[in-house]
Residue, then its C-alpha position, 0 to 999 in steps of 0.5 A: m500500500h502506498s502512503t502517498p496522500l490522495l491530493q498533493p498541494c497544487v501551486v499555481t504558477a505561470d507555467p511555460a507549458w500552460l502558456r504553450l497550451r494556450q498558444d498552440s496551433a490546431a496541430g499542436l492541440r491534436l498532439r496533446h489530445r493524443a497524449a492525453h487520451g491515447p487510442a480510441g476505445q473504453t475499458g469499462q473499468v471505473l478508476p479512482p479520481i486522479p489528482v493533477s497539480d501541473l496545469g501543463d499536463p496534457r490530460l487537462a487539454d480539454y479544459a484549457g482556456l474555456t473563456d478563449v473563444q478562438l482556442r475553443r473553436k480550434l480544439e472543440t471542432a478538431h476533436g468533436l468535443f464540448v464542455a458541460e458545466g454543472e451537475k444538472v447540465i451534465r446529467r441533461a447532456i447524458a440523458a440526451g445521449y451525449r457521452m462523457r470523455s472525462l470529468l473535472v472536479t475541484q478539491d472542495k468537492l471531495v470528502t474523506q477517502g477521496k469519495l466525490d461529494g454527491l457526484a459518486d454516481l456521475a463519476a461512476s458513469c464516466p467512461g473516462p478519467v475523473y481529474v481532481i485539481a485545486p480550485a485556484a488551479a481550476e480558475a487558472l486552467t479554465g480562465y474563470r472561477v469554477h463554482r458551479g460544480p464539475l466540468a465534463s468534456m463531452h463527445r458531440l453528436p452528428l448534426p441532422a440534415i435540415a430536411d430530416l429535422t423539419g419534416a415533422a416540425s410545425r414550429i421552428v426558430v431560425l437564427e441568422d448570424i447571432v454571435d453572442h453565445a448567451n443569446v443563442g442559449a437563451i433563445f434555445r431555452c425559450a423556444a424549447a419551453l414554449g413548444f417549438d420543435a427545432a432550431i436552424l442556424a445560419p452558417r455564422c451563428a454561434d455554437p450552441l454547445y459552447r460552454r456559455a450557451v449550454r449554461v444559459s440554456m440550462g441544457a435546452v441545447f440538448s433537448l431542442p434538435y437543431a441543424r446548421m445551414d450550409d448556405w444562408r442565401h436560400g434560407p427563407g426560400g428553402l423553408r417555404q418550399a418545405g411548407f412553412r410560413v416564414l415570419a421575419l421578426t424585425p423592429a421596423p415600424d411598417a412591419v405587421p404587429i405580431g399579435e395580428v398574425p394568426a398562429s396557425g399552420r407551420i411557422a418558421l420564425l426568423v430572428g437576426t443578429e444583435g444590433d443589425g437584425l435580419s439581413p435585407r435578403w432574409l427580410a425580403g425572402a420572408d412571407t411576412r415581416v412582424r414586429i413587437p409593438m414598443s412603448g416608452g420610447a424604446s425602439s427594440l428589445n434584446v434579440a433573446s427577449a424578442a424571440a421569447i415573446a414571439c415564440y410565446l405568441l406563435g407557439p402551438g398553445n395559441r393556434 
């Protein structure tokens, strides 16, 4: 038996290996990933938590720089992964069919004998390793204070074709170039809660599985099916050919008040990017431009707030 304690003290320093981890090219990240995870395949063996004190350890590469959007795009796209934050969100991802690659918890989530406080079943269900680091080290590694519980690196699932997604849908929300991850997550959350069947994203729309979008959506990005367009130019026309009435949400004063639009038939609701709104091409391609009447001198609402109101008014409960 080894007398070494389960957790060694973790000293957070500006480790050159950590700096290199943040500055690596996509090729370098691939090398680190292979070093961290080895060949594909799972043994099914449940391993005890693994303490890690070196921020440059390649096994932690999946969790590096979670606030660095460009780094995460390279890493997550190259390896088909995303990071889920918090116990509830992780459990919802698993329930939706996403598989864990690994789990990261901080030392303050441990109790005696190295058992995971309240997370034993979650750790046991993880087919990969469970890493444990100090809270200060987690903040240095990820770029923010990790206080919502565990982090899980998850495998992505293939996205469906748009035709497969829309075939049986009666309500879809279509996001054109919304780049703020919090707005994407909020729209997914309200669309799922208000009876919409699916979401379709324009090519430049932010990733719904980015950590912040997942957290804001409270896991709705796992329950609301979505697909991404290859070419945004034919968006409204393609939806109309699929049998949808295409409604473009805009603050333009000459648009039809949304309360006057019948919530009947199959509806595709178009919502546009922050600030500029929908592109002229998509506005012109819609069947009807609709607006939410404003008062008090306001000209418009945040896109997530406007989408929530529109989803409620056009939802299946108001047919």
